[in-house]
N, C-alpha and C positions, 0 to 999 in steps of 0.2 A: 511751430512752423506749419503753415498750411500746405497740404499735399497738392502737387501739380495735377490739374485735371487730366484724367485719363482719356486718351484718344479712343473714340468709338465706345465710350464707357457704357452707354445705354444698351448698345447691341451686345457687348460682351457680358453684361449683367443678365440680359435676357437668355443668353446661351447657358447660363448657370442657374436659371430660375428655380430648378428643383432643390437648390440649396438655400433658398430664401423663404422666410416665413413672414407674412403680413397678417396681422391679427384684426379680426372684426368680431363684434358681438361681446358676450359676457367673458370675463376673465377665465382662463383655463384652470379648471379644478384638477385635471389629470393631463398635463401637457404631453407626457410620453405616449399615452394611449391615443389622445386626439390627433397628434401629429405623426407618430411613428407606428401606431397600432400595437403597442406593447406596454408592459408595466415596468419598464426599466427605471432606475433612479434618474432624477432630473438634475443636471448640472447647468448652471447659468453663469456666463462670463459677461461682464459689463465693461465695455471698452476693448473690443476685440482687435483693433488695429488691422494688420494685414493677415491675420488668421493663423499665424504660426503656432501660437499656444493652443488654439481651438483644435487644429488638426492634430497636434501632438497629443492632446488629451484624449481625443477619440481613438487614437492608436493605443495609448497606454491603458485606456478604460473602454474597451469595445462593447461593454455591456451597459453603457449609460446612454441616455438621450441628452444630447448637448445642444444648448442654445447659446449663441454668441451675439451680443448686442453691440452695435457700432453706429454712431450717428453720421459719420462721413461716408457718403456713398462710394467715392473713389477708393477708399480703403476696402470696402466690401467687395468691389469688383475684383481686386487682387486676392482677397480672402476666399471668395467663392470659387474663383478659378483654381486656387490652390487645393481647395477641398475636392473639387471635381477631379483634378489630376491625381490626387491621392486616394480617391474612392472612399471618402469619409461619409458613408451613407447615413449615419445617425447624428448628423450635424445640420443645423439650420441657423442662418444669419438673420438677424432682425435689424432693420435700418430704423433706429429710433434712439431715444435718450432715456436715461434712468428716471427722468420725471414721469414717464409713462409706464413704469413697471407694474403698478397695481391695476392698470387697465388691461394688461396682457396676462398676468399670472395671478391666480387666486391665492388667498392666504393658505399657508401650509402645503403648497404644491411643489416646492423646490427642496432638493436635498443638499445642494452645495452652491455657494456663490463665490466667484473669483473676481478680484479686482487687481489688475496688473498695471503698474506704472501709470496710474491715473494722473490727469492734469492737476498740478499742485495749486493752480489758481492763486498765485503768489501776491497779486496786487491787493492793496488794502481795501477791505470791504467785500472781498470775494469769497470769504471763508465758507459761506453757506453753499457755494457751488461745488465744494470739494466732496467727492463721493464717499468720504469717510466722516463727513459731518453728521452730527447726531440726528438730523432730519432724515438722512438717507439710511442711517443705521436702523431707524424705526421701520422703514420700508423693508429692509432686508430681513429683519426679525419677524415681520408679519408674513413674508413669503416663505421663509424657511420652516420646515417641519421641526418638531422637537428633536434635538440631537443633530440637526443639520449644521453645516459648518460655513463660516465666512472666512476666506483667506485673502490676505492683501500683501502684495509685494511692491517695493519701490526702491529706487536709488536715492530718493530725496529725503534727507534726514529731517528737514523741517516738517515736511508733510507727515512723515512717520511719527514724529513726536506729537504733532497735532492729533493724529489718529489715536494714539495711545491715550491722550487726554480725553478725547470724545468717548472712547470705549469705557473708560473709568467713570466718566460723567453720567452715562446712561445706566450704569450698574452691571455691566458685563465683565466677565472674567476671562483673561487670556488662557488659551489652551497651549499655544506655542508662541515663542518670541525669540527672534535672533536678529542681530544687526550684521551678521555675516553669513548668509544662508549657505553659500557654497562651501564654507568651512565647517558647517554645523552638521549635527546628526540627522537633520531633516532634509538634507540635500539628496539623499537617496530617493530616487523616483521623481525628483523635481523636474517638471517639464519647463524648459527654458523658452522665454519669449524672444522676439527679435531684439527688443531693447536690452533685455537682460544679457544676451550674448554679446552685444556690442559694448555695454558698460563693463561687463566682467573682463573682457579682453583688454580694457584700459586700466584694469586694477580697481575698479569701483566696487565697493561692497554693496551687497543687496540685502535690504531689510525685509523681514517677513514676520507677519503675525497671523494667528488663527484664533477664532472664537467659535465655541460650540454653543448653540442655542439651548439654554436650560429648559427643562420641561415646564410648560405653561408660561414661559416668559413672554411679555408683550410690552410694547411701547406705543404711545399714541401717535398715529401717522398724521403728519401735518395736513391740514385741509387741502392745500394746493397740490398735494401728492396723492390724493385719494382717487379711486377709480371713477367716481362720478363727476369729476371736474371736466372742463372742456379739454379735449385732446389737443396736444401740440405735436405737429409733425416737423421734424428738422428739414432744412434745405441744405443743398451743397454749399451755399455761400456762408452758412453760419459756422 
């Protein structure tokens, strides 16, 4: 469901501009040093929504540099306002899509990637748009350092099963797997998203998987997702 356009959205976003990051130039080889002036581990969230998870993660991990990508500007308005109110200084929001990741981040520059309740793209023929499709897994593996993690949470069983198939297809091995995160041993320290809190309150089980990038592991990044292609900028209407 499309979010209702926020009143005075542009003005509100401008007031939180210190929490936004708009990239120009070559991909970042050291995102933490370039943006925050330090050498902290770099965490990247793709599909940040209203920012609850991002803000929660910066509180739980104050020593990391956190980047949260979201394509819907009105979501970023709420997320950036929340970050400002909470004083999350090591957090920046990127208004863009996963298709542009290699334009922003250089290979081996990210320590952890988080996908939370991604769009399942359930319609026939839309599988390649799913953020756990093999084509995007190739991008994540290129961005992650050796030993870096990819973690995915969803309430959608079909999408979770699809994701497991894609991970096996590209030759990756699961480090963690549960179909009921909140009842599992991995729930300790789990930062809850807005969707997660709502679904759990309704008794919906949360699926979670985690992959650790093996040393020297690589996958060919599709040509249309490489950094040298024409950049695509999302608009509010999309």
